Each structure stands twice: as C-alpha cells, then as structure tokens.
Backbone as XML, in Angstrom:
<?xml version="1.0"?>
<chain id="A" units="angstrom">
  <residue number="1" name="MET">
    <atom name="N" x="0.928" y="-1.145" z="-0.166"/>
    <atom name="CA" x="0.185" y="0.041" z="-0.030"/>
    <atom name="C" x="0.859" y="1.118" z="0.054"/>
  </residue>
  <residue number="2" name="THR">
    <atom name="N" x="0.528" y="2.290" z="-0.672"/>
    <atom name="CA" x="1.392" y="3.337" z="-0.773"/>
    <atom name="C" x="0.698" y="4.230" z="0.433"/>
  </residue>
  <residue number="3" name="ARG">
    <atom name="N" x="1.971" y="5.233" z="0.591"/>
    <atom name="CA" x="1.515" y="6.191" z="1.777"/>
    <atom name="C" x="0.177" y="6.965" z="1.417"/>
  </residue>
  <residue number="4" name="LYS">
    <atom name="N" x="0.097" y="7.297" z="0.179"/>
    <atom name="CA" x="-1.032" y="8.359" z="-0.319"/>
    <atom name="C" x="-2.492" y="7.349" z="0.043"/>
  </residue>
  <residue number="5" name="LYS">
    <atom name="N" x="-2.357" y="6.048" z="-0.497"/>
    <atom name="CA" x="-3.534" y="5.399" z="-0.155"/>
    <atom name="C" x="-3.924" y="5.180" z="1.427"/>
  </residue>
  <residue number="6" name="ALA">
    <atom name="N" x="-2.781" y="5.001" z="2.306"/>
    <atom name="CA" x="-2.950" y="4.948" z="3.656"/>
    <atom name="C" x="-3.535" y="6.354" z="4.222"/>
  </residue>
  <residue number="7" name="LYS">
    <atom name="N" x="-3.253" y="7.210" z="3.696"/>
    <atom name="CA" x="-3.707" y="8.603" z="4.265"/>
    <atom name="C" x="-5.169" y="8.669" z="3.876"/>
  </residue>
  <residue number="8" name="GLU">
    <atom name="N" x="-5.458" y="8.269" z="2.620"/>
    <atom name="CA" x="-7.030" y="8.321" z="2.136"/>
    <atom name="C" x="-7.794" y="7.507" z="3.016"/>
  </residue>
  <residue number="9" name="ILE">
    <atom name="N" x="-7.457" y="6.353" z="3.211"/>
    <atom name="CA" x="-8.123" y="5.361" z="4.069"/>
    <atom name="C" x="-8.258" y="5.848" z="5.433"/>
  </residue>
  <residue number="10" name="GLY">
    <atom name="N" x="-7.028" y="6.215" z="6.025"/>
    <atom name="CA" x="-6.930" y="6.753" z="7.452"/>
    <atom name="C" x="-8.072" y="7.876" z="7.647"/>
  </residue>
  <residue number="11" name="LEU">
    <atom name="N" x="-8.015" y="8.741" z="6.753"/>
    <atom name="CA" x="-8.999" y="9.830" z="6.799"/>
    <atom name="C" x="-10.370" y="9.384" z="6.775"/>
  </residue>
  <residue number="12" name="GLU">
    <atom name="N" x="-10.644" y="8.481" z="6.048"/>
    <atom name="CA" x="-11.984" y="7.861" z="5.732"/>
    <atom name="C" x="-12.501" y="7.216" z="7.079"/>
  </residue>
  <residue number="13" name="VAL">
    <atom name="N" x="-11.639" y="6.422" z="7.719"/>
    <atom name="CA" x="-11.790" y="5.787" z="8.763"/>
    <atom name="C" x="-12.034" y="6.525" z="9.916"/>
  </residue>
  <residue number="14" name="TRP">
    <atom name="N" x="-11.061" y="7.602" z="10.160"/>
    <atom name="CA" x="-11.356" y="8.363" z="11.479"/>
    <atom name="C" x="-12.243" y="9.589" z="11.288"/>
  </residue>
  <residue number="15" name="GLY">
    <atom name="N" x="-12.455" y="10.046" z="10.062"/>
    <atom name="CA" x="-13.358" y="11.054" z="9.765"/>
    <atom name="C" x="-14.847" y="10.391" z="10.017"/>
  </residue>
  <residue number="16" name="TYR">
    <atom name="N" x="-14.963" y="9.022" z="9.785"/>
    <atom name="CA" x="-16.317" y="8.517" z="10.204"/>
    <atom name="C" x="-16.445" y="8.161" z="11.586"/>
  </residue>
  <residue number="17" name="LEU">
    <atom name="N" x="-15.376" y="8.013" z="12.186"/>
    <atom name="CA" x="-15.461" y="7.726" z="13.593"/>
    <atom name="C" x="-15.633" y="9.029" z="14.431"/>
  </residue>
  <residue number="18" name="ARG">
    <atom name="N" x="-15.041" y="10.068" z="13.897"/>
    <atom name="CA" x="-15.182" y="11.483" z="14.596"/>
    <atom name="C" x="-16.634" y="11.792" z="14.406"/>
  </residue>
  <residue number="19" name="ASP">
    <atom name="N" x="-17.272" y="11.720" z="13.183"/>
    <atom name="CA" x="-18.497" y="12.072" z="12.790"/>
    <atom name="C" x="-19.619" y="11.137" z="13.498"/>
  </residue>
  <residue number="20" name="ASN">
    <atom name="N" x="-19.104" y="10.007" z="13.870"/>
    <atom name="CA" x="-20.241" y="8.916" z="14.399"/>
    <atom name="C" x="-19.694" y="8.431" z="15.789"/>
  </residue>
  <residue number="21" name="PRO">
    <atom name="N" x="-19.529" y="9.575" z="16.765"/>
    <atom name="CA" x="-18.806" y="8.862" z="17.981"/>
    <atom name="C" x="-19.520" y="7.789" z="18.861"/>
  </residue>
  <residue number="22" name="GLU">
    <atom name="N" x="-20.789" y="7.358" z="18.422"/>
    <atom name="CA" x="-21.306" y="6.241" z="19.035"/>
    <atom name="C" x="-20.813" y="5.009" z="18.793"/>
  </residue>
  <residue number="23" name="ILE">
    <atom name="N" x="-19.841" y="4.965" z="17.734"/>
    <atom name="CA" x="-19.176" y="3.781" z="17.477"/>
    <atom name="C" x="-17.925" y="3.775" z="18.253"/>
  </residue>
  <residue number="24" name="ASP">
    <atom name="N" x="-17.962" y="2.592" z="19.078"/>
    <atom name="CA" x="-16.759" y="2.404" z="19.827"/>
    <atom name="C" x="-15.697" y="1.410" z="19.672"/>
  </residue>
  <residue number="25" name="LEU">
    <atom name="N" x="-15.850" y="0.808" z="18.543"/>
    <atom name="CA" x="-14.991" y="-0.322" z="18.015"/>
    <atom name="C" x="-14.779" y="-0.096" z="16.306"/>
  </residue>
  <residue number="26" name="LYS">
    <atom name="N" x="-13.775" y="-0.266" z="15.873"/>
    <atom name="CA" x="-13.539" y="-0.261" z="14.421"/>
    <atom name="C" x="-14.397" y="-1.379" z="13.717"/>
  </residue>
  <residue number="27" name="THR">
    <atom name="N" x="-14.663" y="-2.431" z="14.465"/>
    <atom name="CA" x="-15.372" y="-3.623" z="13.760"/>
    <atom name="C" x="-16.793" y="-2.971" z="13.557"/>
  </residue>
  <residue number="28" name="SER">
    <atom name="N" x="-17.193" y="-2.094" z="14.266"/>
    <atom name="CA" x="-18.378" y="-1.605" z="14.022"/>
    <atom name="C" x="-18.700" y="-0.639" z="12.973"/>
  </residue>
  <residue number="29" name="LEU">
    <atom name="N" x="-17.539" y="-0.272" z="12.322"/>
    <atom name="CA" x="-17.732" y="0.550" z="11.061"/>
    <atom name="C" x="-18.465" y="0.123" z="10.122"/>
  </residue>
  <residue number="30" name="PRO">
    <atom name="N" x="-19.110" y="0.953" z="9.102"/>
    <atom name="CA" x="-19.872" y="0.326" z="7.950"/>
    <atom name="C" x="-19.074" y="-0.673" z="7.334"/>
  </residue>
  <residue number="31" name="THR">
    <atom name="N" x="-19.647" y="-1.635" z="6.806"/>
    <atom name="CA" x="-18.995" y="-2.904" z="6.126"/>
    <atom name="C" x="-18.008" y="-2.358" z="4.870"/>
  </residue>
  <residue number="32" name="ALA">
    <atom name="N" x="-18.504" y="-1.388" z="4.303"/>
    <atom name="CA" x="-17.607" y="-0.909" z="3.108"/>
    <atom name="C" x="-16.103" y="-0.096" z="3.742"/>
  </residue>
  <residue number="33" name="ILE">
    <atom name="N" x="-16.467" y="0.321" z="4.647"/>
    <atom name="CA" x="-15.189" y="1.174" z="5.397"/>
    <atom name="C" x="-14.310" y="-0.116" z="6.143"/>
  </residue>
  <residue number="34" name="TYR">
    <atom name="N" x="-15.080" y="-0.988" z="6.822"/>
    <atom name="CA" x="-14.059" y="-1.822" z="7.583"/>
    <atom name="C" x="-13.498" y="-2.688" z="6.838"/>
  </residue>
  <residue number="35" name="GLU">
    <atom name="N" x="-14.111" y="-3.203" z="5.837"/>
    <atom name="CA" x="-13.506" y="-4.152" z="4.748"/>
    <atom name="C" x="-12.218" y="-3.632" z="4.173"/>
  </residue>
  <residue number="36" name="LYS">
    <atom name="N" x="-11.846" y="-2.274" z="4.263"/>
    <atom name="CA" x="-10.570" y="-1.610" z="3.766"/>
    <atom name="C" x="-9.501" y="-1.884" z="4.799"/>
  </residue>
  <residue number="37" name="ILE">
    <atom name="N" x="-9.939" y="-2.022" z="5.976"/>
    <atom name="CA" x="-8.876" y="-2.105" z="7.105"/>
    <atom name="C" x="-8.718" y="-3.345" z="7.708"/>
  </residue>
  <residue number="38" name="GLU">
    <atom name="N" x="-9.698" y="-4.343" z="7.533"/>
    <atom name="CA" x="-10.131" y="-5.722" z="8.113"/>
    <atom name="C" x="-8.883" y="-6.444" z="8.339"/>
  </residue>
  <residue number="39" name="HIS">
    <atom name="N" x="-7.962" y="-6.568" z="7.113"/>
    <atom name="CA" x="-6.992" y="-7.440" z="7.221"/>
    <atom name="C" x="-5.466" y="-6.899" z="7.363"/>
  </residue>
  <residue number="40" name="MET">
    <atom name="N" x="-5.660" y="-5.567" z="7.947"/>
    <atom name="CA" x="-4.521" y="-4.699" z="8.251"/>
    <atom name="C" x="-4.025" y="-4.974" z="9.490"/>
  </residue>
  <residue number="41" name="PRO">
    <atom name="N" x="-2.697" y="-4.961" z="9.819"/>
    <atom name="CA" x="-2.257" y="-4.751" z="11.358"/>
    <atom name="C" x="-2.867" y="-3.835" z="12.105"/>
  </residue>
  <residue number="42" name="GLY">
    <atom name="N" x="-3.555" y="-4.233" z="13.212"/>
    <atom name="CA" x="-4.111" y="-3.078" z="14.057"/>
    <atom name="C" x="-5.461" y="-2.487" z="13.583"/>
  </residue>
  <residue number="43" name="HIS">
    <atom name="N" x="-5.961" y="-3.139" z="12.438"/>
    <atom name="CA" x="-6.913" y="-2.487" z="11.492"/>
    <atom name="C" x="-6.707" y="-1.009" z="11.293"/>
  </residue>
  <residue number="44" name="CYS">
    <atom name="N" x="-5.353" y="-0.900" z="10.814"/>
    <atom name="CA" x="-4.839" y="0.600" z="10.696"/>
    <atom name="C" x="-4.160" y="0.585" z="9.301"/>
  </residue>
  <residue number="45" name="PRO">
    <atom name="N" x="-4.339" y="1.527" z="8.360"/>
    <atom name="CA" x="-3.582" y="1.693" z="7.339"/>
    <atom name="C" x="-2.149" y="2.041" z="7.341"/>
  </residue>
  <residue number="46" name="LEU">
    <atom name="N" x="-2.184" y="2.794" z="8.279"/>
    <atom name="CA" x="-0.744" y="3.463" z="8.762"/>
    <atom name="C" x="0.130" y="2.238" z="9.293"/>
  </residue>
  <residue number="47" name="CYS">
    <atom name="N" x="-0.333" y="1.372" z="10.037"/>
    <atom name="CA" x="0.449" y="0.296" z="10.512"/>
    <atom name="C" x="0.620" y="-0.712" z="9.255"/>
  </residue>
  <residue number="48" name="ALA">
    <atom name="N" x="-0.392" y="-0.630" z="8.417"/>
    <atom name="CA" x="0.198" y="-1.548" z="7.061"/>
    <atom name="C" x="1.192" y="-0.952" z="6.345"/>
  </residue>
  <residue number="49" name="VAL">
    <atom name="N" x="1.661" y="0.409" z="6.445"/>
    <atom name="CA" x="2.663" y="0.940" z="5.742"/>
    <atom name="C" x="3.927" y="0.946" z="6.579"/>
  </residue>
  <residue number="50" name="PHE">
    <atom name="N" x="3.733" y="1.500" z="7.874"/>
    <atom name="CA" x="5.029" y="1.555" z="8.733"/>
    <atom name="C" x="5.282" y="0.535" z="9.644"/>
  </residue>
  <residue number="51" name="GLY">
    <atom name="N" x="4.296" y="-0.281" z="9.911"/>
    <atom name="CA" x="4.437" y="-1.471" z="10.749"/>
    <atom name="C" x="4.011" y="-0.884" z="12.115"/>
  </residue>
  <residue number="52" name="MET">
    <atom name="N" x="3.294" y="-2.009" z="12.789"/>
    <atom name="CA" x="2.785" y="-1.596" z="14.272"/>
    <atom name="C" x="4.163" y="-1.158" z="14.998"/>
  </residue>
  <residue number="53" name="GLY">
    <atom name="N" x="4.065" y="-0.072" z="15.747"/>
    <atom name="CA" x="4.981" y="0.358" z="16.489"/>
    <atom name="C" x="6.249" y="1.059" z="15.612"/>
  </residue>
  <residue number="54" name="CYS">
    <atom name="N" x="5.820" y="1.232" z="14.322"/>
    <atom name="CA" x="6.740" y="1.751" z="13.524"/>
    <atom name="C" x="8.137" y="1.070" z="13.346"/>
  </residue>
  <residue number="55" name="GLU">
    <atom name="N" x="8.160" y="-0.109" z="13.479"/>
    <atom name="CA" x="9.535" y="-0.800" z="13.354"/>
    <atom name="C" x="9.898" y="-0.704" z="11.824"/>
  </residue>
  <residue number="56" name="LYS">
    <atom name="N" x="9.283" y="-0.584" z="10.898"/>
    <atom name="CA" x="9.792" y="-0.342" z="9.712"/>
    <atom name="C" x="10.317" y="1.048" z="9.251"/>
  </residue>
  <residue number="57" name="GLY">
    <atom name="N" x="9.787" y="2.106" z="9.988"/>
    <atom name="CA" x="10.234" y="3.434" z="9.518"/>
    <atom name="C" x="10.499" y="4.343" z="10.581"/>
  </residue>
  <residue number="58" name="GLY">
    <atom name="N" x="11.204" y="4.003" z="11.654"/>
    <atom name="CA" x="11.357" y="4.819" z="12.700"/>
    <atom name="C" x="10.194" y="5.511" z="13.500"/>
  </residue>
  <residue number="59" name="PHE">
    <atom name="N" x="10.186" y="6.660" z="13.374"/>
    <atom name="CA" x="8.923" y="7.562" z="13.772"/>
    <atom name="C" x="8.411" y="8.340" z="12.789"/>
  </residue>
  <residue number="60" name="ALA">
    <atom name="N" x="8.200" y="7.666" z="11.388"/>
    <atom name="CA" x="7.702" y="8.337" z="10.468"/>
    <atom name="C" x="6.312" y="8.390" z="10.329"/>
  </residue>
  <residue number="61" name="CYS">
    <atom name="N" x="5.586" y="7.527" z="10.733"/>
    <atom name="CA" x="4.257" y="7.396" z="11.020"/>
    <atom name="C" x="3.606" y="8.619" z="11.638"/>
  </residue>
  <residue number="62" name="PRO">
    <atom name="N" x="2.711" y="9.410" z="11.130"/>
    <atom name="CA" x="2.249" y="10.605" z="11.848"/>
    <atom name="C" x="1.535" y="10.290" z="13.106"/>
  </residue>
  <residue number="63" name="LEU">
    <atom name="N" x="0.998" y="9.238" z="13.428"/>
    <atom name="CA" x="0.496" y="8.770" z="14.710"/>
    <atom name="C" x="1.256" y="8.152" z="15.807"/>
  </residue>
  <residue number="64" name="GLU">
    <atom name="N" x="2.571" y="7.803" z="15.226"/>
    <atom name="CA" x="3.492" y="7.224" z="16.248"/>
    <atom name="C" x="4.542" y="8.289" z="16.945"/>
  </residue>
  <residue number="65" name="ASN">
    <atom name="N" x="3.848" y="9.052" z="17.805"/>
    <atom name="CA" x="4.621" y="9.938" z="18.656"/>
    <atom name="C" x="4.119" y="9.837" z="20.049"/>
  </residue>
  <residue number="66" name="GLU">
    <atom name="N" x="4.481" y="10.666" z="20.871"/>
    <atom name="CA" x="4.117" y="10.819" z="22.114"/>
    <atom name="C" x="2.561" y="11.140" z="22.242"/>
  </residue>
  <residue number="67" name="ARG">
    <atom name="N" x="2.136" y="11.801" z="21.363"/>
    <atom name="CA" x="0.764" y="12.528" z="21.507"/>
    <atom name="C" x="-0.380" y="11.597" z="20.833"/>
  </residue>
  <residue number="68" name="HIS">
    <atom name="N" x="-0.003" y="11.251" z="19.521"/>
    <atom name="CA" x="-1.080" y="10.727" z="18.780"/>
    <atom name="C" x="-1.481" y="9.259" z="19.236"/>
  </residue>
  <residue number="69" name="CYS">
    <atom name="N" x="-0.405" y="8.651" z="19.115"/>
    <atom name="CA" x="-0.599" y="7.101" z="19.494"/>
    <atom name="C" x="-1.351" y="6.955" z="21.015"/>
  </residue>
  <residue number="70" name="ARG">
    <atom name="N" x="-1.189" y="8.052" z="21.864"/>
    <atom name="CA" x="-1.929" y="8.096" z="23.098"/>
    <atom name="C" x="-3.337" y="8.683" z="22.679"/>
  </residue>
  <residue number="71" name="ASP">
    <atom name="N" x="-3.472" y="9.409" z="21.639"/>
    <atom name="CA" x="-5.112" y="9.768" z="21.248"/>
    <atom name="C" x="-5.628" y="8.449" z="20.906"/>
  </residue>
  <residue number="72" name="TYR">
    <atom name="N" x="-5.026" y="7.484" z="20.247"/>
    <atom name="CA" x="-5.727" y="6.346" z="19.766"/>
    <atom name="C" x="-6.081" y="5.470" z="21.013"/>
  </residue>
  <residue number="73" name="TRP">
    <atom name="N" x="-5.270" y="5.322" z="22.076"/>
    <atom name="CA" x="-5.657" y="4.687" z="23.061"/>
    <atom name="C" x="-6.870" y="5.541" z="23.880"/>
  </residue>
  <residue number="74" name="LEU">
    <atom name="N" x="-6.535" y="6.785" z="23.941"/>
    <atom name="CA" x="-7.692" y="7.440" z="24.679"/>
    <atom name="C" x="-8.996" y="7.328" z="23.823"/>
  </residue>
  <residue number="75" name="TRP">
    <atom name="N" x="-9.072" y="7.191" z="22.574"/>
    <atom name="CA" x="-10.114" y="7.054" z="21.973"/>
    <atom name="C" x="-10.758" y="5.703" z="21.992"/>
  </residue>
  <residue number="76" name="ASP">
    <atom name="N" x="-9.864" y="4.589" z="22.049"/>
    <atom name="CA" x="-10.257" y="3.421" z="22.456"/>
    <atom name="C" x="-10.663" y="2.924" z="23.915"/>
  </residue>
  <residue number="77" name="GLU">
    <atom name="N" x="-10.278" y="3.817" z="24.872"/>
    <atom name="CA" x="-10.907" y="3.754" z="25.878"/>
    <atom name="C" x="-11.925" y="4.593" z="26.664"/>
  </residue>
  <residue number="78" name="ALA">
    <atom name="N" x="-12.313" y="5.592" z="25.635"/>
    <atom name="CA" x="-13.129" y="6.639" z="26.025"/>
    <atom name="C" x="-14.633" y="5.990" z="26.335"/>
  </residue>
  <residue number="79" name="LYS">
    <atom name="N" x="-15.362" y="6.603" z="27.247"/>
    <atom name="CA" x="-16.347" y="5.900" z="27.826"/>
    <atom name="C" x="-17.775" y="6.918" z="27.218"/>
  </residue>
  <residue number="80" name="SER">
    <atom name="N" x="-17.305" y="7.736" z="26.481"/>
    <atom name="CA" x="-18.503" y="8.845" z="26.178"/>
    <atom name="C" x="-18.332" y="9.291" z="24.590"/>
  </residue>
  <residue number="81" name="ASN">
    <atom name="N" x="-19.511" y="9.687" z="24.137"/>
    <atom name="CA" x="-19.136" y="9.970" z="22.779"/>
    <atom name="C" x="-18.361" y="11.400" z="22.451"/>
  </residue>
  <residue number="82" name="ALA">
    <atom name="N" x="-18.528" y="12.201" z="23.388"/>
    <atom name="CA" x="-17.666" y="13.153" z="23.689"/>
    <atom name="C" x="-16.359" y="13.329" z="23.461"/>
  </residue>
  <residue number="83" name="GLY">
    <atom name="N" x="-15.951" y="12.008" z="24.312"/>
    <atom name="CA" x="-14.540" y="11.385" z="24.355"/>
    <atom name="C" x="-13.992" y="10.977" z="23.092"/>
  </residue>
  <residue number="84" name="ARG">
    <atom name="N" x="-14.837" y="10.149" z="22.605"/>
    <atom name="CA" x="-14.350" y="9.485" z="21.064"/>
    <atom name="C" x="-14.471" y="10.519" z="20.190"/>
  </residue>
  <residue number="85" name="LYS">
    <atom name="N" x="-15.309" y="11.446" z="19.930"/>
    <atom name="CA" x="-15.417" y="12.454" z="18.952"/>
    <atom name="C" x="-14.014" y="13.151" z="19.169"/>
  </residue>
  <residue number="86" name="LYS">
    <atom name="N" x="-13.721" y="13.624" z="20.277"/>
    <atom name="CA" x="-12.341" y="14.569" z="20.444"/>
    <atom name="C" x="-11.188" y="13.797" z="20.135"/>
  </residue>
  <residue number="87" name="TYR">
    <atom name="N" x="-10.965" y="12.614" z="20.475"/>
    <atom name="CA" x="-9.546" y="11.877" z="20.038"/>
    <atom name="C" x="-9.699" y="11.358" z="18.650"/>
  </residue>
  <residue number="88" name="ALA">
    <atom name="N" x="-10.894" y="11.064" z="18.015"/>
    <atom name="CA" x="-10.927" y="10.404" z="16.593"/>
    <atom name="C" x="-10.698" y="11.803" z="15.844"/>
  </residue>
  <residue number="89" name="GLY">
    <atom name="N" x="-11.191" y="13.091" z="16.153"/>
    <atom name="CA" x="-10.857" y="14.323" z="15.661"/>
    <atom name="C" x="-9.396" y="14.307" z="15.725"/>
  </residue>
  <residue number="90" name="LYS">
    <atom name="N" x="-8.576" y="14.402" z="16.816"/>
    <atom name="CA" x="-7.128" y="14.734" z="16.828"/>
    <atom name="C" x="-6.351" y="13.785" z="15.872"/>
  </residue>
  <residue number="91" name="ILE">
    <atom name="N" x="-6.777" y="12.351" z="15.836"/>
    <atom name="CA" x="-6.211" y="11.463" z="15.064"/>
    <atom name="C" x="-6.509" y="11.811" z="13.559"/>
  </residue>
  <residue number="92" name="TYR">
    <atom name="N" x="-7.691" y="12.418" z="13.252"/>
    <atom name="CA" x="-8.102" y="12.715" z="11.803"/>
    <atom name="C" x="-7.151" y="13.941" z="11.544"/>
  </residue>
  <residue number="93" name="ASP">
    <atom name="N" x="-6.993" y="14.736" z="12.341"/>
    <atom name="CA" x="-6.228" y="16.199" z="11.991"/>
    <atom name="C" x="-4.684" y="15.846" z="12.026"/>
  </residue>
  <residue number="94" name="ALA">
    <atom name="N" x="-4.230" y="14.724" z="12.693"/>
    <atom name="CA" x="-2.941" y="14.342" z="12.540"/>
    <atom name="C" x="-2.721" y="13.753" z="11.192"/>
  </residue>
  <residue number="95" name="ILE">
    <atom name="N" x="-3.574" y="12.706" z="10.672"/>
    <atom name="CA" x="-3.510" y="12.211" z="9.408"/>
    <atom name="C" x="-3.585" y="13.257" z="8.318"/>
  </residue>
  <residue number="96" name="ASN">
    <atom name="N" x="-4.368" y="14.169" z="8.452"/>
    <atom name="CA" x="-4.534" y="15.255" z="7.520"/>
    <atom name="C" x="-3.464" y="16.074" z="7.428"/>
  </residue>
  <residue number="97" name="ALA">
    <atom name="N" x="-2.592" y="16.491" z="8.239"/>
    <atom name="CA" x="-1.709" y="17.173" z="8.433"/>
    <atom name="C" x="-0.471" y="16.572" z="7.773"/>
  </residue>
  <residue number="98" name="TRP">
    <atom name="N" x="-0.607" y="15.232" z="7.776"/>
    <atom name="CA" x="0.645" y="14.535" z="7.353"/>
    <atom name="C" x="0.879" y="14.629" z="5.846"/>
  </residue>
  <residue number="99" name="GLU">
    <atom name="N" x="2.224" y="15.247" z="5.511"/>
    <atom name="CA" x="2.463" y="15.308" z="4.196"/>
    <atom name="C" x="3.092" y="13.964" z="3.630"/>
  </residue>
  <residue number="100" name="VAL">
    <atom name="N" x="2.365" y="13.481" z="2.808"/>
    <atom name="CA" x="2.990" y="12.112" z="2.002"/>
    <atom name="C" x="3.831" y="12.384" z="1.041"/>
  </residue>
</chain>
C-alpha cells in the first residue's frame, strides 16, 4: 500500500469515527469502510505502511509519537461519545496534516 492510499483510508476511517462517536469499535464501522482495514495490522492503514510500533520506519508514522498514539488509546478507552469524538478528531487532524 502506498502512503497516499494509507492517508486516504485513514482519513475515511477516522473522519467517520469522529462524525459517528457512538461507534466504539472499528469492527462496528460500516462494512464498506471496515473491509478496507479488516486484514491490516491493528486495523490501521498506517500500520500497514509503517508496521505496528513503526518498526519499519522509525517515527515516520504521523500517529507514532508521544501525543497521537496516546490519542488512539484514549479514543479506544473513551466511555463517552464526546471523548471518542475528541480523540478521533485529533487522529483525523494528525493524518490530514501528514505530508505524504
């Protein structure tokens, strides 16, 4: 997968999760979106490109740094729609700012 395609899919996934914060698991995404990430490590297009934990690319992944990976775990553990919306938005913004 190219970095451009990973960015495109990442924006689709996290934009949907930001706009639909009642969804608390990636497996609950609409089928058409989930099928794009279903077989990727961590169900993440960026992990598909960089490897989980960025073992392939140092800290080149826009989510693999002190702040953004933490935002993923905060989204995953959020107990409210407001929390999921907030952290999905931060992840979306980080991917969107990534210059491929």
